[in-house]
C-alpha positions in Angstrom: -0.1 0.0 0.3 1.3 3.6 -0.7 0.8 6.9 0.7 1.0 10.4 -0.5 0.3 13.9 -0.6 -0.9 16.6 -3.2 1.2 19.8 -4.1 -1.2 22.9 -3.0 0.0 26.4 -4.6 -2.5 28.3 -1.9 -1.9 25.9 1.2 1.8 26.5 2.8 1.3 23.7 5.3 2.3 20.0 4.4 0.4 16.6 5.6 3.1 14.6 5.4 6.7 15.5 7.2 10.0 13.7 7.6 9.0 12.4 10.8 5.9 10.7 9.9 7.4 9.1 6.8 9.2 7.0 9.0 6.0 6.0 11.0 4.3 5.3 7.9 7.0 3.1 6.7 6.7 1.4 10.2 3.2 0.5 9.5 4.2 -1.3 6.1 3.4 1.6 3.9 5.4 2.9 1.1 5.8 6.8 0.5 6.0 8.7 -2.7 5.6 12.3 -2.6 5.9 14.9 -5.4 9.0 17.1 -5.7 9.1 20.1 -3.3 5.8 19.2 -1.4 6.8 20.5 1.5 9.2 23.2 0.7 6.7 25.9 1.7 6.7 24.8 5.2 10.2 24.3 5.4 10.5 20.8 4.6 12.9 19.3 1.8 13.2 16.8 -0.7 16.6 15.5 0.9 15.1 15.4 4.2 12.1 13.1 2.7 14.7 11.1 1.0 16.5 10.3 4.0 13.4 9.3 5.9 12.8 6.9 3.3 10.3 8.4 1.1 10.4 8.2 -2.6 10.3 11.7 -4.6 8.7 11.5 -7.8 9.1 14.1 -10.5 5.2 14.1 -11.2 3.0 16.2 -9.7 0.6 14.0 -8.6 0.9 10.3 -7.3 -1.8 8.6 -9.1 -1.5 4.7 -7.8 -1.5 5.7 -3.9 -3.9 4.4 -1.8 -4.1 7.1 0.8 -4.1 10.9 -0.1 -3.4 12.9 3.2 -3.7 16.8 3.0 -4.6 19.9 4.9 -6.9 21.9 3.3 -7.3 20.6 -0.2 -7.8 23.8 -2.0 -8.7 21.9 -5.3 -11.9 21.2 -3.4 -12.9 24.7 -3.9 -12.5 24.7 -7.8 -15.3 24.3 -10.2 -14.6 21.0 -10.7 -11.8 18.3 -9.7 -8.8 19.0 -12.1 -8.1 16.9 -14.8 -4.6 16.2 -13.4 -5.6 14.6 -10.4 -6.7 11.2 -11.3 -7.2 9.4 -8.0 -6.9 5.9 -7.7 -10.5 3.9 -7.5 -10.9 2.8 -4.0 -8.5 5.3 -2.5 -9.0 7.5 0.6 -8.6 11.3 0.9 -7.7 12.7 4.5 -7.8 16.2 5.6 -9.6 19.3 6.4 -12.4 18.8 4.0 -15.0 21.3 5.0 -18.0 19.3 3.4 -20.4 22.1 4.0 -18.5 24.3 1.7 -17.4 21.7 -0.6 -20.2 19.5 -1.1 -20.1 19.4 -5.2 -16.4 18.5 -5.0 -16.8 15.8 -2.7 -19.8 14.4 -4.6 -17.5 14.4 -7.8 -14.8 12.3 -5.7 -17.1 9.6 -4.2 -18.6 9.4 -7.8 -14.7 8.5 -8.8 -15.3 6.2 -5.9 -12.5 8.0 -3.7 -13.4 7.5 0.1 -13.4 11.1 2.0 -12.2 11.8 5.3 -13.2 15.1 7.0 -10.9 15.3 9.9 -12.6 17.9 11.6 -15.3 15.6 12.3 -13.0 13.3 14.5 -15.4 12.8 18.0 -14.3 14.5 20.8 -13.2 11.4 22.9 -10.1 10.5 25.0 -8.8 8.0 22.5 -9.1 10.7 19.5 -7.4 13.5 21.2 -4.1 12.6 19.1 -6.3 13.3 16.0 -7.7 16.5 16.9 -6.4 18.5 14.2 -8.9 21.7 15.1 -7.0 21.8 18.3 -3.7 21.6 17.2 -4.0 24.0 14.8 -6.5 26.3 16.6 -3.8 26.5 19.3 -1.0 27.5 16.8 -3.7 30.2 15.1 -4.2 31.7 18.6 -0.6 32.2 19.5 -0.3 33.8 16.2 -3.4 36.0 16.7 -1.8 38.2 19.3 1.6 38.5 17.1 -0.5 40.0 14.1 -2.7 41.9 16.1 0.1 43.7 18.1 2.4 44.2 14.6 -0.5 47.1 14.0 -0.6 48.2 17.6 1.5 51.7 17.9 2.1 51.1 21.5 4.2 48.9 24.2 2.3 46.0 25.4 4.2 45.6 29.4 4.3 47.9 32.0 7.1 50.2 31.6 8.5 52.6 34.4 11.2 54.8 33.0 13.0 58.2 34.1 11.0 59.7 31.5 7.7 58.3 33.1 5.4 55.2 32.8 3.9 53.6 30.0 0.7 52.0 31.1 0.3 48.3 30.0 -2.0 47.4 26.8 -5.4 45.8 27.6 -6.5 43.0 25.5 -9.7 41.4 25.1 -10.0 37.9 23.7 -13.7 36.8 22.6 -14.2 32.9 22.9 -12.2 30.9 25.4 -11.9 27.7 23.2 -8.4 26.2 22.4 -7.5 29.5 20.1 -8.7 32.0 22.8 -7.2 30.1 25.7 -3.3 30.5 23.4 -4.3 34.0 22.7 -4.7 34.8 26.5 -1.5 32.8 27.5 0.5 34.4 24.7 -0.8 38.2 25.5 0.0 37.5 29.4 3.4 36.3 28.5 3.9 39.7 26.7 2.8 41.6 29.8 -1.1 42.9 28.8 -3.6 43.0 31.0 -6.1 40.5 29.6 -9.8 40.3 29.8 -11.7 37.3 28.1 -15.5 36.4 27.6 -16.9 33.0 26.3 -20.8 32.1 26.8 -19.9 28.8 28.4 -19.5 29.3 32.1 -17.0 26.6 32.4 -14.3 29.1 30.7 -14.3 30.9 33.8 -12.0 28.7 35.8 -10.2 28.3 32.5 -9.5 31.9 31.9 -8.8 32.8 35.4 -6.3 30.1 35.8 -4.2 32.0 33.2 -4.5 35.2 34.9 -7.0 36.7 33.0 -10.4 38.2 34.2 -13.6 36.8 33.0 -16.3 38.9 31.6 -19.3 37.4 32.7 -23.1 37.7 31.6 -25.7 36.1 33.5 -27.2 32.9 31.7 -29.9 30.3 32.4 -27.7 27.4 31.2 -24.0 26.7 30.9 -24.0 27.8 27.2 -22.3 24.4 26.1 -23.4 21.5 24.0 -22.9 17.9 25.0 -19.7 17.8 22.9 -18.1 20.7 24.5 -18.8 23.6 22.0 -20.3 26.8 22.6 -23.9 26.9 21.8 -26.2 29.9 20.1 -28.1 31.6 22.9 -31.5 32.9 22.9 -32.3 36.4 22.4 -32.7 38.0 25.9 -29.0 36.3 26.6 -27.9 38.3 23.3 -29.3 41.5 24.3 -27.7 41.6 27.5 -24.5 40.1 26.3 -24.4 43.1 23.3 -24.7 45.5 26.2 -21.9 44.4 28.3 -19.4 43.7 25.5 -20.3 47.2 24.5 -19.4 48.5 27.6 -15.9 46.6 27.8 -15.0 47.1 24.3 -14.7 51.0 24.5 -11.9 50.5 27.1 -9.6 48.0 25.2 -6.7 48.6 22.8 -6.7 45.1 21.3 -9.6 42.8 20.8 -9.0 39.3 19.5 -12.4 37.3 18.6 -12.5 33.6 18.3 -16.0 32.9 18.7 -17.4 29.9 16.2 -20.6 28.0 16.5 -20.1 24.3 14.8 -21.9 23.9 11.5 -23.3 27.8 11.6 -22.4 31.6 10.8 -19.9 32.9 13.5 -21.8 35.0 15.9 -21.5 38.7 15.4 -19.7 40.0 18.5 -18.8 43.4 17.5 -21.2 45.8 15.8 -20.5 48.9 13.9 -21.7 51.0 16.7 -19.4 49.3 19.0 -16.5 50.2 16.7 -17.3 53.6 16.6 -16.7 53.6 20.5 -13.3 52.2 20.3 -10.1 54.6 20.4 -8.1 55.6 17.3 -5.0 53.4 17.2 -6.7 50.3 18.7 -7.0 46.9 16.8 -9.6 44.3 16.0 -8.2 40.7 14.6 -11.2 38.6 13.6 -10.2 34.8 13.6 -13.8 33.9 12.5 -14.0 35.4 8.9 -14.1 32.2 7.2 -17.6 31.6 8.6 -18.7 35.2 8.4 -16.7 36.8 11.5 -17.6 37.9 14.7 -17.2 41.9 13.8 -19.3 43.8 11.6 -16.8 45.5 9.4 -14.0 42.6 9.2 -12.9 41.3 5.6 -11.8 37.9 4.9 -8.0 38.1 4.3 -7.9 41.8 4.5 -6.9 44.7 7.0 -9.3 47.5 6.9 -9.0 51.1 8.8 -12.1 52.4 10.5 -12.0 55.4 12.4 -8.6 54.9 13.2 -9.2 51.1 14.4 -7.3 48.5 12.4 -9.6 45.6 11.5 -7.3 42.5 10.7 -9.4 39.4 9.0 -7.0 36.7 8.5 -8.9 33.4 7.8 -6.2 31.0 8.7 -3.5 32.1 10.7 -2.1 28.3 11.7 -0.7 28.6 8.0 1.5 31.4 8.8 3.4 29.5 11.1 3.5 26.6 8.6 6.7 24.3 10.0 5.2 24.0 13.7 1.6 23.6 12.3 2.8 21.2 9.6 4.6 19.0 12.3 1.3 18.9 14.6 -1.0 18.3 11.6 0.9 15.5 10.2 1.1 13.4 13.8 -2.7 14.0 13.8 -3.1 12.5 10.4 -0.8 9.6 10.7 -2.8 8.7 14.2 -6.0 8.9 12.2 -4.3 6.6 9.3 -2.7 4.3 11.7 -6.6 3.4 13.1 -7.0 2.3 9.6 -4.0 -0.3 9.0 -4.6 -3.6 10.5 -2.5 -6.6 9.6 -1.4 -4.9 6.7 -4.8 -4.4 4.9 -7.1 -1.4 5.3 -10.0 -1.6 8.0 -12.6 1.3 8.2 -14.8 -0.3 11.1 -13.0 2.0 13.8 -15.7 4.2 15.3 -13.5 7.5 15.0 -12.7 6.4 11.2 -16.5 5.9 10.6 -17.3 9.7 12.3 -15.0 11.3 9.8 -16.1 9.0 6.7 -18.4 11.2 4.6 -21.5 9.2 3.6 -24.3 9.7 1.0 -22.2 11.9 -1.4 -23.4 10.5 -4.6 -26.1 12.1 -6.6 -26.7 15.7 -7.1 
């Protein structure tokens, strides 16, 4: 059996690293990769070859049994490119975004390609080592703080000098999931005074354990789904939440938004009216622009300036730290594929594999 990946001119990360090449070989798989497949992430052909991979001059390996990718950009094309001639019965593993790419995934299904969306891996203990959303969100949360502060024209920590005292920056993080918690930790390490908000009451203890102040809005329930994600709240809560955030946001220097609701558009947390109250020179970084955004005026992958406030809408911050993000993703992907290799054969019966398998994709 053979495993490969696909060269992607848009995605900087790569799903197979020299480290995981050795692991795949230990499972009995042959690893064949296109030339320069990992160069944008900082992994080079001689490293792959030294680990045991075969490097081919072709841009696509047609006879692979597995294709492991990060976010395959070809799924967003009007049709599957003619040069991607997948082997019938092969397996495509990656972050596939089935709600966005239904047409392309149906076409792959018609080509008898089995598609596995790693973002659908269940949140159970046994699957933690395959959780690509957590590994990539952690990288993104760290990077979000650095990107926001690159446009913040003041220092971050408290500074006491002979010329006077410089107050520390006030940073607000909206959403205390994996990305939010990493953003909080990074901002604290840099010396900021950090505040955070989340609809989930359980987040309060996590936020405070990192030394940040939790912004509370009284709620009737926990604000959490059975899977541990934030859920959409009722209109009364949303009204009180907006009032509280409007009060807090006006005092902040940097605001980082990470709030997402699985399968739904991102909740709008910062309105145009709130932006008017933010002082000039402040920065908003909206991490949710791929699903609509948490800020009313953010634009996907753009930086806009409104009343002196910089609004950053970078959608995939983990890709800007491609080396480390690739290392983590590749380990997640290997652990998933390893579940499918039993005694030298492919076995897709594991519950984790079945949860990620995209079913009923054939037809229009």
